[in-house]
Gaussian input, Z-matrix of N, CA and C with variables (Angstrom, degrees):
# hf/3-21g

backbone

0 1
 N
 C     1     B1
 C     2     B2     1     A1
 N     3     B3     2     A2     1     D1
 C     4     B4     3     A3     2     D2
 C     5     B5     4     A4     3     D3
 N     6     B6     5     A5     4     D4
 C     7     B7     6     A6     5     D5
 C     8     B8     7     A7     6     D6
 N     9     B9     8     A8     7     D7
 C    10    B10     9     A9     8     D8
 C    11    B11    10    A10     9     D9
 N    12    B12    11    A11    10    D10
 C    13    B13    12    A12    11    D11
 C    14    B14    13    A13    12    D12
 N    15    B15    14    A14    13    D13
 C    16    B16    15    A15    14    D14
 C    17    B17    16    A16    15    D15
 N    18    B18    17    A17    16    D16
 C    19    B19    18    A18    17    D17
 C    20    B20    19    A19    18    D18
 N    21    B21    20    A20    19    D19
 C    22    B22    21    A21    20    D20
 C    23    B23    22    A22    21    D21
 N    24    B24    23    A23    22    D22
 C    25    B25    24    A24    23    D23
 C    26    B26    25    A25    24    D24
 N    27    B27    26    A26    25    D25
 C    28    B28    27    A27    26    D26
 C    29    B29    28    A28    27    D27
 N    30    B30    29    A29    28    D28
 C    31    B31    30    A30    29    D29
 C    32    B32    31    A31    30    D30
 N    33    B33    32    A32    31    D31
 C    34    B34    33    A33    32    D32
 C    35    B35    34    A34    33    D33
 N    36    B36    35    A35    34    D34
 C    37    B37    36    A36    35    D35
 C    38    B38    37    A37    36    D36
 N    39    B39    38    A38    37    D37
 C    40    B40    39    A39    38    D38
 C    41    B41    40    A40    39    D39
 N    42    B42    41    A41    40    D40
 C    43    B43    42    A42    41    D41
 C    44    B44    43    A43    42    D42
 N    45    B45    44    A44    43    D43
 C    46    B46    45    A45    44    D44
 C    47    B47    46    A46    45    D45
 N    48    B48    47    A47    46    D46
 C    49    B49    48    A48    47    D47
 C    50    B50    49    A49    48    D48
 N    51    B51    50    A50    49    D49
 C    52    B52    51    A51    50    D50
 C    53    B53    52    A52    51    D51
 N    54    B54    53    A53    52    D52
 C    55    B55    54    A54    53    D53
 C    56    B56    55    A55    54    D54
 N    57    B57    56    A56    55    D55
 C    58    B58    57    A57    56    D56
 C    59    B59    58    A58    57    D57
 N    60    B60    59    A59    58    D58
 C    61    B61    60    A60    59    D59
 C    62    B62    61    A61    60    D60
 N    63    B63    62    A62    61    D61
 C    64    B64    63    A63    62    D62
 C    65    B65    64    A64    63    D63
 N    66    B66    65    A65    64    D64
 C    67    B67    66    A66    65    D65
 C    68    B68    67    A67    66    D66
 N    69    B69    68    A68    67    D67
 C    70    B70    69    A69    68    D68
 C    71    B71    70    A70    69    D69
 N    72    B72    71    A71    70    D70
 C    73    B73    72    A72    71    D71
 C    74    B74    73    A73    72    D72
 N    75    B75    74    A74    73    D73
 C    76    B76    75    A75    74    D74
 C    77    B77    76    A76    75    D75
 N    78    B78    77    A77    76    D76
 C    79    B79    78    A78    77    D77
 C    80    B80    79    A79    78    D78
 N    81    B81    80    A80    79    D79
 C    82    B82    81    A81    80    D80
 C    83    B83    82    A82    81    D81
 N    84    B84    83    A83    82    D82
 C    85    B85    84    A84    83    D83
 C    86    B86    85    A85    84    D84
 N    87    B87    86    A86    85    D85
 C    88    B88    87    A87    86    D86
 C    89    B89    88    A88    87    D87
 N    90    B90    89    A89    88    D88
 C    91    B91    90    A90    89    D89
 C    92    B92    91    A91    90    D90
 N    93    B93    92    A92    91    D91
 C    94    B94    93    A93    92    D92
 C    95    B95    94    A94    93    D93
 N    96    B96    95    A95    94    D94
 C    97    B97    96    A96    95    D95
 C    98    B98    97    A97    96    D96
 N    99    B99    98    A98    97    D97
 C   100   B100    99    A99    98    D98
 C   101   B101   100   A100    99    D99
 N   102   B102   101   A101   100   D100
 C   103   B103   102   A102   101   D101
 C   104   B104   103   A103   102   D102
 N   105   B105   104   A104   103   D103
 C   106   B106   105   A105   104   D104
 C   107   B107   106   A106   105   D105
 N   108   B108   107   A107   106   D106
 C   109   B109   108   A108   107   D107
 C   110   B110   109   A109   108   D108
 N   111   B111   110   A110   109   D109
 C   112   B112   111   A111   110   D110
 C   113   B113   112   A112   111   D111
 N   114   B114   113   A113   112   D112
 C   115   B115   114   A114   113   D113
 C   116   B116   115   A115   114   D114
 N   117   B117   116   A116   115   D115
 C   118   B118   117   A117   116   D116
 C   119   B119   118   A118   117   D117
 N   120   B120   119   A119   118   D118
 C   121   B121   120   A120   119   D119
 C   122   B122   121   A121   120   D120
 N   123   B123   122   A122   121   D121
 C   124   B124   123   A123   122   D122
 C   125   B125   124   A124   123   D123
 N   126   B126   125   A125   124   D124
 C   127   B127   126   A126   125   D125
 C   128   B128   127   A127   126   D126
 N   129   B129   128   A128   127   D127
 C   130   B130   129   A129   128   D128
 C   131   B131   130   A130   129   D129
 N   132   B132   131   A131   130   D130
 C   133   B133   132   A132   131   D131
 C   134   B134   133   A133   132   D132
 N   135   B135   134   A134   133   D133
 C   136   B136   135   A135   134   D134
 C   137   B137   136   A136   135   D135
 N   138   B138   137   A137   136   D136
 C   139   B139   138   A138   137   D137
 C   140   B140   139   A139   138   D138
 N   141   B141   140   A140   139   D139
 C   142   B142   141   A141   140   D140
 C   143   B143   142   A142   141   D141
 N   144   B144   143   A143   142   D142
 C   145   B145   144   A144   143   D143
 C   146   B146   145   A145   144   D144
 N   147   B147   146   A146   145   D145
 C   148   B148   147   A147   146   D146
 C   149   B149   148   A148   147   D147
 N   150   B150   149   A149   148   D148
 C   151   B151   150   A150   149   D149
 C   152   B152   151   A151   150   D150
 N   153   B153   152   A152   151   D151
 C   154   B154   153   A153   152   D152
 C   155   B155   154   A154   153   D153
 N   156   B156   155   A155   154   D154
 C   157   B157   156   A156   155   D155
 C   158   B158   157   A157   156   D156
 N   159   B159   158   A158   157   D157
 C   160   B160   159   A159   158   D158
 C   161   B161   160   A160   159   D159
 N   162   B162   161   A161   160   D160
 C   163   B163   162   A162   161   D161
 C   164   B164   163   A163   162   D162
 N   165   B165   164   A164   163   D163
 C   166   B166   165   A165   164   D164
 C   167   B167   166   A166   165   D165
 N   168   B168   167   A167   166   D166
 C   169   B169   168   A168   167   D167
 C   170   B170   169   A169   168   D168
 N   171   B171   170   A170   169   D169
 C   172   B172   171   A171   170   D170
 C   173   B173   172   A172   171   D171
 N   174   B174   173   A173   172   D172
 C   175   B175   174   A174   173   D173
 C   176   B176   175   A175   174   D174
 N   177   B177   176   A176   175   D175
 C   178   B178   177   A177   176   D176
 C   179   B179   178   A178   177   D177
 N   180   B180   179   A179   178   D178
 C   181   B181   180   A180   179   D179
 C   182   B182   181   A181   180   D180
 N   183   B183   182   A182   181   D181
 C   184   B184   183   A183   182   D182
 C   185   B185   184   A184   183   D183
 N   186   B186   185   A185   184   D184
 C   187   B187   186   A186   185   D185
 C   188   B188   187   A187   186   D186
 N   189   B189   188   A188   187   D187
 C   190   B190   189   A189   188   D188
 C   191   B191   190   A190   189   D189
 N   192   B192   191   A191   190   D190
 C   193   B193   192   A192   191   D191
 C   194   B194   193   A193   192   D192
 N   195   B195   194   A194   193   D193
 C   196   B196   195   A195   194   D194
 C   197   B197   196   A196   195   D195
 N   198   B198   197   A197   196   D196
 C   199   B199   198   A198   197   D197
 C   200   B200   199   A199   198   D198
 N   201   B201   200   A200   199   D199
 C   202   B202   201   A201   200   D200
 C   203   B203   202   A202   201   D201
 N   204   B204   203   A203   202   D202
 C   205   B205   204   A204   203   D203
 C   206   B206   205   A205   204   D204
 N   207   B207   206   A206   205   D205
 C   208   B208   207   A207   206   D206
 C   209   B209   208   A208   207   D207
 N   210   B210   209   A209   208   D208
 C   211   B211   210   A210   209   D209
 C   212   B212   211   A211   210   D210
 N   213   B213   212   A212   211   D211
 C   214   B214   213   A213   212   D212
 C   215   B215   214   A214   213   D213
 N   216   B216   215   A215   214   D214
 C   217   B217   216   A216   215   D215
 C   218   B218   217   A217   216   D216
 N   219   B219   218   A218   217   D217
 C   220   B220   219   A219   218   D218
 C   221   B221   220   A220   219   D219
 N   222   B222   221   A221   220   D220
 C   223   B223   222   A222   221   D221
 C   224   B224   223   A223   222   D222
 N   225   B225   224   A224   223   D223
 C   226   B226   225   A225   224   D224
 C   227   B227   226   A226   225   D225
 N   228   B228   227   A227   226   D226
 C   229   B229   228   A228   227   D227
 C   230   B230   229   A229   228   D228
 N   231   B231   230   A230   229   D229
 C   232   B232   231   A231   230   D230
 C   233   B233   232   A232   231   D231
 N   234   B234   233   A233   232   D232
 C   235   B235   234   A234   233   D233
 C   236   B236   235   A235   234   D234
 N   237   B237   236   A236   235   D235
 C   238   B238   237   A237   236   D236
 C   239   B239   238   A238   237   D237
 N   240   B240   239   A239   238   D238
 C   241   B241   240   A240   239   D239
 C   242   B242   241   A241   240   D240
 N   243   B243   242   A242   241   D241
 C   244   B244   243   A243   242   D242
 C   245   B245   244   A244   243   D243

   B1=1.4471
   B2=1.5272
   B3=1.3141
   B4=1.4533
   B5=1.5229
   B6=1.3429
   B7=1.4629
   B8=1.5174
   B9=1.3453
   B10=1.4609
   B11=1.5148
   B12=1.2950
   B13=1.4525
   B14=1.5161
   B15=1.3127
   B16=1.4574
   B17=1.5214
   B18=1.3279
   B19=1.4575
   B20=1.5189
   B21=1.3126
   B22=1.4631
   B23=1.5176
   B24=1.3344
   B25=1.4597
   B26=1.5221
   B27=1.3215
   B28=1.4613
   B29=1.5175
   B30=1.3104
   B31=1.4627
   B32=1.5188
   B33=1.3240
   B34=1.4677
   B35=1.5237
   B36=1.3206
   B37=1.4628
   B38=1.5281
   B39=1.3101
   B40=1.4596
   B41=1.5174
   B42=1.3193
   B43=1.4592
   B44=1.5285
   B45=1.3182
   B46=1.4656
   B47=1.5236
   B48=1.3206
   B49=1.4643
   B50=1.5304
   B51=1.3237
   B52=1.4629
   B53=1.5221
   B54=1.3095
   B55=1.4671
   B56=1.5191
   B57=1.3166
   B58=1.4668
   B59=1.5274
   B60=1.3138
   B61=1.4585
   B62=1.5258
   B63=1.3291
   B64=1.4567
   B65=1.5264
   B66=1.3208
   B67=1.4712
   B68=1.5253
   B69=1.3284
   B70=1.4596
   B71=1.5282
   B72=1.3133
   B73=1.4627
   B74=1.5280
   B75=1.3186
   B76=1.4682
   B77=1.5247
   B78=1.3138
   B79=1.4700
   B80=1.5239
   B81=1.3227
   B82=1.4612
   B83=1.5300
   B84=1.3342
   B85=1.4634
   B86=1.5284
   B87=1.3262
   B88=1.4655
   B89=1.5231
   B90=1.3214
   B91=1.4654
   B92=1.5221
   B93=1.3119
   B94=1.4606
   B95=1.5277
   B96=1.3339
   B97=1.4505
   B98=1.5236
   B99=1.3027
   B100=1.4643
   B101=1.5244
   B102=1.3189
   B103=1.4577
   B104=1.5340
   B105=1.3378
   B106=1.4680
   B107=1.5230
   B108=1.3195
   B109=1.4671
   B110=1.5287
   B111=1.3183
   B112=1.4715
   B113=1.5255
   B114=1.3102
   B115=1.4646
   B116=1.5224
   B117=1.3323
   B118=1.4655
   B119=1.5283
   B120=1.3223
   B121=1.4710
   B122=1.5303
   B123=1.3164
   B124=1.4642
   B125=1.5125
   B126=1.3187
   B127=1.4654
   B128=1.5265
   B129=1.3292
   B130=1.4695
   B131=1.5250
   B132=1.3080
   B133=1.4695
   B134=1.5237
   B135=1.3234
   B136=1.4666
   B137=1.5262
   B138=1.3317
   B139=1.4561
   B140=1.5166
   B141=1.3175
   B142=1.4600
   B143=1.5262
   B144=1.3297
   B145=1.4616
   B146=1.5229
   B147=1.3370
   B148=1.4663
   B149=1.5265
   B150=1.3216
   B151=1.4642
   B152=1.5271
   B153=1.3175
   B154=1.4664
   B155=1.5194
   B156=1.3151
   B157=1.4536
   B158=1.5343
   B159=1.3027
   B160=1.4671
   B161=1.5296
   B162=1.3347
   B163=1.4645
   B164=1.5360
   B165=1.3208
   B166=1.4751
   B167=1.5320
   B168=1.3148
   B169=1.4654
   B170=1.5268
   B171=1.3301
   B172=1.4640
   B173=1.5302
   B174=1.3186
   B175=1.4671
   B176=1.5238
   B177=1.3046
   B178=1.4731
   B179=1.5281
   B180=1.3289
   B181=1.4629
   B182=1.5242
   B183=1.3298
   B184=1.4595
   B185=1.5238
   B186=1.3155
   B187=1.4660
   B188=1.5232
   B189=1.3284
   B190=1.4699
   B191=1.5209
   B192=1.3337
   B193=1.4622
   B194=1.5184
   B195=1.3235
   B196=1.4664
   B197=1.5259
   B198=1.3145
   B199=1.4597
   B200=1.5239
   B201=1.3242
   B202=1.4649
   B203=1.5194
   B204=1.3280
   B205=1.4608
   B206=1.5288
   B207=1.3201
   B208=1.4657
   B209=1.5233
   B210=1.3145
   B211=1.4561
   B212=1.5256
   B213=1.3113
   B214=1.4627
   B215=1.5280
   B216=1.3119
   B217=1.4636
   B218=1.5272
   B219=1.3101
   B220=1.4616
   B221=1.5272
   B222=1.3191
   B223=1.4611
   B224=1.5300
   B225=1.3223
   B226=1.4618
   B227=1.5275
   B228=1.3043
   B229=1.4607
   B230=1.5274
   B231=1.3117
   B232=1.4496
   B233=1.5313
   B234=1.3266
   B235=1.4707
   B236=1.5332
   B237=1.3005
   B238=1.4647
   B239=1.5166
   B240=1.3077
   B241=1.4629
   B242=1.5306
   B243=1.3196
   B244=1.4843
   B245=1.5171
   A1=109.06
   A2=116.73
   A3=123.11
   A4=108.96
   A5=116.88
   A6=119.63
   A7=112.01
   A8=117.34
   A9=121.34
   A10=112.00
   A11=114.92
   A12=121.16
   A13=109.80
   A14=116.22
   A15=120.67
   A16=108.83
   A17=116.58
   A18=121.34
   A19=108.80
   A20=115.35
   A21=121.53
   A22=107.31
   A23=117.85
   A24=122.33
   A25=109.59
   A26=115.50
   A27=121.54
   A28=107.11
   A29=117.06
   A30=120.74
   A31=112.38
   A32=115.77
   A33=122.71
   A34=110.77
   A35=118.49
   A36=121.07
   A37=111.03
   A38=116.81
   A39=119.67
   A40=110.64
   A41=116.53
   A42=120.52
   A43=110.31
   A44=116.82
   A45=121.06
   A46=111.16
   A47=116.15
   A48=120.81
   A49=110.31
   A50=116.85
   A51=120.25
   A52=110.50
   A53=117.25
   A54=120.59
   A55=110.94
   A56=116.73
   A57=120.73
   A58=110.80
   A59=116.42
   A60=120.92
   A61=110.33
   A62=117.45
   A63=120.72
   A64=111.34
   A65=117.47
   A66=121.09
   A67=110.25
   A68=117.20
   A69=120.83
   A70=111.93
   A71=116.62
   A72=120.98
   A73=109.68
   A74=117.06
   A75=121.90
   A76=110.27
   A77=116.55
   A78=120.74
   A79=111.53
   A80=117.33
   A81=120.72
   A82=110.43
   A83=116.44
   A84=120.25
   A85=110.91
   A86=116.44
   A87=120.64
   A88=111.11
   A89=116.46
   A90=121.13
   A91=111.74
   A92=117.20
   A93=120.87
   A94=112.52
   A95=117.75
   A96=121.11
   A97=115.45
   A98=118.04
   A99=121.75
   A100=110.67
   A101=116.86
   A102=122.46
   A103=105.92
   A104=117.83
   A105=120.56
   A106=114.16
   A107=117.24
   A108=119.80
   A109=110.08
   A110=116.77
   A111=120.41
   A112=111.85
   A113=116.33
   A114=120.08
   A115=111.42
   A116=117.04
   A117=120.45
   A118=110.34
   A119=116.94
   A120=120.39
   A121=109.88
   A122=116.99
   A123=120.44
   A124=111.86
   A125=116.51
   A126=120.65
   A127=111.30
   A128=117.11
   A129=119.75
   A130=110.68
   A131=117.42
   A132=120.59
   A133=112.87
   A134=116.88
   A135=119.84
   A136=114.24
   A137=116.26
   A138=119.71
   A139=112.68
   A140=116.70
   A141=121.79
   A142=109.93
   A143=117.77
   A144=120.77
   A145=114.19
   A146=117.90
   A147=118.49
   A148=112.51
   A149=117.87
   A150=120.12
   A151=111.22
   A152=116.19
   A153=121.79
   A154=109.09
   A155=116.34
   A156=121.68
   A157=110.95
   A158=115.63
   A159=119.17
   A160=111.20
   A161=116.57
   A162=122.48
   A163=109.77
   A164=116.22
   A165=123.06
   A166=112.81
   A167=116.77
   A168=123.28
   A169=113.33
   A170=117.45
   A171=120.84
   A172=112.15
   A173=117.56
   A174=120.69
   A175=110.97
   A176=116.30
   A177=120.95
   A178=109.69
   A179=115.98
   A180=120.35
   A181=112.25
   A182=116.86
   A183=119.43
   A184=111.74
   A185=117.61
   A186=120.79
   A187=112.04
   A188=118.06
   A189=121.43
   A190=111.97
   A191=116.30
   A192=122.10
   A193=108.53
   A194=116.70
   A195=120.58
   A196=109.59
   A197=116.69
   A198=120.92
   A199=112.11
   A200=118.05
   A201=119.20
   A202=111.14
   A203=117.46
   A204=121.09
   A205=110.70
   A206=117.08
   A207=120.51
   A208=110.20
   A209=116.35
   A210=120.67
   A211=111.18
   A212=117.18
   A213=119.89
   A214=111.00
   A215=117.01
   A216=120.46
   A217=110.77
   A218=117.01
   A219=121.49
   A220=110.41
   A221=117.42
   A222=120.99
   A223=110.22
   A224=117.38
   A225=121.82
   A226=110.22
   A227=117.38
   A228=121.52
   A229=110.62
   A230=116.90
   A231=122.01
   A232=111.68
   A233=116.33
   A234=121.28
   A235=113.16
   A236=118.85
   A237=121.27
   A238=114.52
   A239=119.06
   A240=121.36
   A241=112.70
   A242=116.85
   A243=120.43
   A244=111.03
   D1=130.13
   D2=-178.51
   D3=-90.01
   D4=120.91
   D5=179.61
   D6=-99.87
   D7=4.06
   D8=179.30
   D9=-79.83
   D10=169.64
   D11=178.69
   D12=-82.68
   D13=131.31
   D14=177.91
   D15=-81.76
   D16=145.69
   D17=178.45
   D18=-102.86
   D19=132.17
   D20=178.64
   D21=-108.29
   D22=124.57
   D23=-177.55
   D24=-106.06
   D25=124.24
   D26=-179.62
   D27=-126.98
   D28=107.57
   D29=-173.50
   D30=-75.19
   D31=159.59
   D32=179.43
   D33=-59.71
   D34=-40.38
   D35=-180.00
   D36=-59.94
   D37=-44.06
   D38=178.62
   D39=-66.34
   D40=-35.67
   D41=178.51
   D42=-62.82
   D43=-45.15
   D44=178.27
   D45=-63.43
   D46=-41.90
   D47=179.68
   D48=-65.22
   D49=-42.20
   D50=179.68
   D51=-63.07
   D52=-42.18
   D53=179.38
   D54=-62.31
   D55=-44.92
   D56=-179.86
   D57=-61.82
   D58=-43.07
   D59=179.23
   D60=-64.68
   D61=-45.02
   D62=-179.59
   D63=-61.14
   D64=-41.17
   D65=179.07
   D66=-63.89
   D67=-44.75
   D68=-179.80
   D69=-65.00
   D70=-41.25
   D71=178.52
   D72=-66.06
   D73=-43.69
   D74=178.11
   D75=-56.26
   D76=-48.03
   D77=-178.65
   D78=-64.22
   D79=-41.33
   D80=179.76
   D81=-62.99
   D82=-42.22
   D83=178.40
   D84=-64.18
   D85=-41.80
   D86=177.32
   D87=-60.71
   D88=-45.74
   D89=-178.73
   D90=-59.87
   D91=-32.28
   D92=-179.67
   D93=-88.37
   D94=0.78
   D95=175.37
   D96=88.17
   D97=11.51
   D98=178.28
   D99=-86.90
   D100=162.34
   D101=169.81
   D102=-84.22
   D103=103.22
   D104=-173.03
   D105=-58.89
   D106=-38.80
   D107=-178.35
   D108=-63.50
   D109=-49.11
   D110=179.92
   D111=-60.88
   D112=-41.75
   D113=-178.14
   D114=-67.25
   D115=-42.38
   D116=-179.63
   D117=-67.64
   D118=-41.43
   D119=176.70
   D120=-61.54
   D121=-43.88
   D122=177.39
   D123=-57.44
   D124=-42.50
   D125=178.44
   D126=-65.46
   D127=-47.44
   D128=-177.78
   D129=-63.39
   D130=-41.32
   D131=-177.99
   D132=-70.73
   D133=-38.78
   D134=-173.03
   D135=-100.35
   D136=-29.00
   D137=-173.60
   D138=81.75
   D139=2.36
   D140=-178.72
   D141=-83.01
   D142=110.99
   D143=-176.37
   D144=-67.05
   D145=-12.56
   D146=179.98
   D147=-71.61
   D148=-8.70
   D149=171.90
   D150=-68.68
   D151=-18.96
   D152=-176.56
   D153=-107.56
   D154=131.74
   D155=179.11
   D156=-65.22
   D157=152.77
   D158=173.76
   D159=-85.92
   D160=-5.51
   D161=178.23
   D162=-55.31
   D163=132.74
   D164=-178.99
   D165=55.28
   D166=30.08
   D167=178.66
   D168=60.85
   D169=25.36
   D170=-177.11
   D171=-60.43
   D172=-39.47
   D173=-179.01
   D174=-64.87
   D175=-39.96
   D176=177.99
   D177=-67.02
   D178=-43.09
   D179=-178.84
   D180=-61.04
   D181=-49.71
   D182=-174.47
   D183=-64.79
   D184=-26.64
   D185=-179.90
   D186=-79.32
   D187=-5.00
   D188=175.85
   D189=-76.00
   D190=-18.71
   D191=179.80
   D192=-116.03
   D193=132.70
   D194=178.87
   D195=-63.40
   D196=148.11
   D197=-178.60
   D198=-60.02
   D199=-37.86
   D200=178.85
   D201=-65.93
   D202=-31.83
   D203=176.62
   D204=-69.90
   D205=-39.05
   D206=175.87
   D207=-62.75
   D208=-44.92
   D209=179.85
   D210=-63.17
   D211=-40.27
   D212=178.15
   D213=-63.47
   D214=-39.86
   D215=178.29
   D216=-62.34
   D217=-40.64
   D218=178.75
   D219=-64.82
   D220=-46.46
   D221=179.68
   D222=-63.69
   D223=-41.95
   D224=178.44
   D225=-57.95
   D226=-46.46
   D227=-179.59
   D228=-63.68
   D229=-44.37
   D230=-176.21
   D231=-64.72
   D232=-34.58
   D233=-174.95
   D234=-105.66
   D235=11.76
   D236=-172.96
   D237=-58.63
   D238=-29.34
   D239=-178.24
   D240=-103.68
   D241=9.77
   D242=-178.05
   D243=-74.47

């Protein structure tokens, strides 16, 4: 059993891709009249893709990035100046 800390590597390319996907999904949810923040949080917490509209292929797009990668991108953005 390994008691050391595992390192998680998230490359810049994936970060850029995750941001682009999140922006597109956010806009699609807004266009359909949903609260984008609540819907995206619901998806990340549950893994249920029905939280995301299929409008503009948003559901397909968000599933291209793993939920843990999306969460890491959010945390990175929130703490970027810390």
